[in-house]
Structure formats: structure tokens, C-alpha cells
C-alpha positions in Angstrom: 0.0 0.0 0.0 1.4 3.4 -1.0 1.6 6.6 1.0 -1.6 7.8 -0.6 -3.4 4.6 0.2 -2.4 4.6 3.8 -3.3 8.3 4.2 -6.7 7.6 2.6 -7.3 4.6 4.9 -6.4 6.8 8.0 -8.8 9.5 6.8 -11.6 7.0 6.3 -11.0 5.5 9.8 -11.0 9.0 11.4 -14.3 9.8 9.6 -15.7 6.5 10.8 -14.8 7.2 14.4 -16.3 10.7 14.2 -19.5 9.3 12.7 -19.7 6.6 15.3 -19.3 9.2 18.1 -22.0 11.4 16.5 -24.4 8.4 16.3 -23.8 7.4 19.9 -24.4 11.0 21.0 -27.6 11.2 18.9 -28.8 7.9 20.5 -28.1 9.2 24.0 -29.7 12.7 23.5 -33.3 11.5 24.2 -32.2 9.9 27.5 -30.3 13.0 28.4 -33.4 15.2 28.0 -35.5 12.9 30.1 -32.8 12.6 32.7 -32.3 16.3 32.9 -36.1 16.8 33.4 -35.9 14.4 36.4 -32.9 16.1 37.9 -34.5 19.6 37.6 -37.6 18.3 39.3 -35.6 16.7 42.1 -33.8 19.9 42.7 -37.0 21.9 42.8 -38.5 19.4 45.3 -35.5 19.8 47.6 -35.6 23.6 47.3 -39.3 23.8 48.1 -38.9 21.4 51.1 -36.1 23.6 52.5 -38.0 26.8 52.0 -41.4 25.9 53.4 -42.8 26.6 56.9 -45.2 23.6 57.2 -46.5 24.5 60.7 -50.2 25.3 61.1 -49.4 28.7 62.6 -47.0 29.5 59.7 -49.7 28.6 57.1 -52.4 30.6 58.9 -50.1 33.6 59.1 -49.7 33.4 55.4 -53.4 33.3 54.8 -54.0 36.2 57.2 -51.5 38.3 55.3 -53.1 37.5 52.0 -56.6 38.3 53.1 -59.5 37.9 50.7 -57.1 36.7 48.0 -56.0 33.8 50.1 -58.0 31.1 48.0 -56.6 32.4 44.8 -53.1 32.6 46.2 -53.4 29.0 47.6 -54.5 27.7 44.2 -51.5 29.4 42.4 -49.1 28.3 45.1 -50.6 24.8 45.2 -50.3 24.5 41.4 -46.7 25.5 41.5 -45.9 23.1 44.4 -47.6 20.3 42.4 -45.2 21.0 39.5 -42.4 20.6 42.1 -43.7 17.1 43.1 -45.0 18.3 46.5 -47.1 15.6 48.1 -50.8 16.0 47.2 -52.2 14.8 50.5 -50.2 17.4 52.4 -51.4 20.1 50.1 -55.1 19.0 50.4 -54.7 18.7 54.2 -53.4 22.3 54.4 -56.3 23.5 52.3 -58.7 21.8 54.8 -56.9 23.2 57.7 -57.0 26.8 56.4 -60.3 27.0 54.6 -62.4 24.1 56.0 -63.9 21.2 54.0 -66.6 23.1 52.1 -64.4 25.7 50.6 -61.1 23.8 50.8 -62.3 20.9 48.6 -62.9 23.0 45.4 -59.7 24.9 46.1 -57.8 21.7 46.4 -59.2 20.3 43.1 -58.5 23.5 41.3 -54.9 23.6 42.5 -54.4 19.9 41.6 -55.8 20.5 38.1 -53.8 23.6 37.5 -50.6 22.0 38.8 -51.3 18.9 36.7 -51.8 20.9 33.5 -48.6 22.8 34.1 -46.6 19.7 34.7 -48.2 17.9 31.8 -47.3 20.9 29.5 -43.8 21.1 30.8 -43.2 17.4 30.1 -44.8 17.6 26.7 -42.7 20.6 25.7 -39.4 19.4 27.1 -39.2 15.6 26.6 -42.1 14.3 24.6 -40.2 14.1 21.3 -37.3 12.4 23.1 -39.7 9.7 24.4 -41.1 9.3 20.9 -37.6 8.6 19.6 -36.9 6.1 22.4 -40.2 4.3 21.8 -39.2 3.9 18.2 -36.2 1.9 19.4 -37.6 0.1 22.4 -40.5 -2.1 21.5 -41.8 -2.4 25.1 -41.9 1.4 25.6 -43.6 1.7 22.3 -46.2 -0.9 23.3 -46.9 1.0 26.6 -47.4 4.3 24.8 -49.7 2.6 22.3 -51.8 1.1 25.2 -52.0 4.5 26.9 -52.9 6.2 23.6 -55.8 3.8 22.9 -57.3 4.6 26.3 -56.4 8.2 26.7 -58.9 9.6 29.2 -59.4 6.2 30.9 -55.7 5.6 31.3 -55.3 8.8 33.3 -58.5 8.2 35.3 -57.3 4.7 36.3 -54.0 6.2 37.4 -55.8 8.7 39.5 -58.0 6.1 41.1 -55.4 3.3 41.6 -53.9 3.2 45.1 -50.2 4.0 45.6 -49.7 5.8 42.3 -47.9 9.1 42.9 -50.2 11.9 41.8 -47.4 14.3 40.6 -45.6 11.6 38.6 -48.7 10.8 36.7 -48.8 14.5 35.5 -45.4 14.1 33.9 -45.9 10.6 32.6 -49.1 11.7 30.9 -47.3 14.6 29.3 -44.8 12.1 27.8 -47.6 9.8 26.6 -50.0 10.2 23.6 -52.8 11.8 25.7 -54.4 15.1 24.9 -54.4 17.9 27.4 -58.2 18.1 27.3 -58.5 14.4 28.2 -55.9 14.7 30.9 -57.6 17.7 32.5 -61.0 16.1 32.5 -59.7 12.8 33.9 -57.7 14.6 36.5 -60.6 16.7 37.7 -62.9 13.7 37.9 -60.3 11.2 39.3 -58.8 13.5 42.0 -62.1 14.8 43.4 -62.8 12.0 45.9 -59.2 12.0 47.3 -59.2 15.8 47.3 -62.3 15.8 49.4 -61.0 13.1 51.8 -57.6 14.6 52.5 -59.1 18.1 52.7 -61.7 16.9 55.2 -59.0 15.2 57.3 -57.0 18.4 57.3 -60.1 20.3 58.5 -60.7 17.7 61.2 -57.3 17.6 62.8 -58.7 18.8 66.1 -61.3 16.0 66.1 -60.4 13.0 64.0 -63.3 11.1 65.4 -65.8 13.5 63.8 -68.3 12.3 61.2 -66.5 14.3 58.6 -63.2 12.5 59.3 -64.9 9.1 59.4 -66.5 9.8 56.0 -63.1 10.9 54.6 -61.5 7.6 55.7 -64.3 5.6 54.2 -63.8 7.4 50.9 -60.1 6.6 50.9 -60.8 2.9 51.6 -63.5 2.8 48.9 -61.0 4.4 46.4 -58.3 1.9 47.3 -60.7 -1.0 46.8 -62.1 0.4 43.6 -58.6 1.0 42.3 -57.6 -2.6 43.0 -60.7 -3.9 41.3 -60.0 -1.8 38.2 -56.4 -3.0 38.1 -57.5 -6.6 38.4 -60.0 -6.2 35.6 -57.4 -4.6 33.3 -54.9 -7.4 34.1 -57.5 -10.1 33.3 
């Protein structure tokens, strides 16, 4: 092999290595986008946890300072906290503690729906296309997306009813799945209402957990758990 031949071979090898690195980087990019979304959410959750005063007195002081705008402020703050993966039961309990069950329940539902829609939209904007790319390569992920897409509204509703499914994570998972925002919002409002009432009622009954209101709240949670298990069993059959 002459000098020109060896030089050409080295050039082709270098181009091949560069192309290989570019292909590997392209393959990893969807995973990096999904991973970055998770890292940002984890950082937000830690920041929120460090900056909150969760005491009843601290929450009541905030409401007193806000005045008549307190329900609106709670909905906005609750929606943003939901985006940051703040636990829904704690948020609903705080609503019941501050506003009582009658007013606190619609406030809780509105905050849940607002936060869910924001989280859904964030996931859809940031990482949906990356998940589509991954689904094209991974048959199992593609099958899961297809299953969710066929059910749409029902898949979100089941996730809201099923026991043990983290509320905030469903928001992001739905944003990465082939579910429309309209179906997501409707299923979220319907599916979260019973638990929103139950946790809000418990928050409003902290001074008397043996009250009829608290007993009804516990009964609703038990009924939701049983209903979720029955739905899961039917889907698995």
C-alpha cells in the first residue's frame, strides 16, 4: 500500500470514528433530555422542602397576610408546588386546615388540576419528542405508549383512582404519553375529586379525627383503594 493509500485509509478511519461518536451522541440525547427533566424536578422538590414553613401557625399567618385573595393565592401556590412534586395529601390537608372542607375541597381540586396541567405541558414541551424517539427503538416502551394512547382519558382516570400511584408523577408521565391535554384535565378533575375531598376533610378535622367528617373521609379513601384494586385486576384479566 502506497503513501496515498495509507493516508486515505487513515482518513476514512477517522471519519468513521467521528461518525460513530456522533451516532452514539444522537442515540443518547433523548435519554439525556428525560434525565435532565428528572434532575431539575428533584432539585425543585428539595428547594421547596427547604423553604417551606409547614407548621399550622405559619400557614395561617400566610393566609391572614393574603386576606380575601387567600384562596386564589393558595390555588396558584398549590399548582406550582404540584409541579415541584409536592405531596398532594399534604397540600389538600393544608387546604382543609386553612379553609375548611366546604371551601377547601374545590380549592384543592383547582390547585391539583392547575398544577397537573402545568406539569403535563412542561413534560410535553421538554421531553415528549425524546420519548417518541426512544419508543421507536424500544418495543416495550412503544407498546406501553400505544396502550395508553388507545385509552387516553381512561388511562389517566385509572392512574388517579389506583392506590399507591404518585399523583405528581402521573402528571409528567401523561405529558410524555400520547394523551391530549383536554382528556388529561377532564380525567384529573374527575379522578382526583374523591381523594381531594378526603384529604381536605382530614385536614379540616385535625382537632377531632373522630368526627363524622373525618370518618367519611377515611371511608372514601378505603373505597377508592378497593375500587382501584378492582380496576387494576380487571385490566390485568
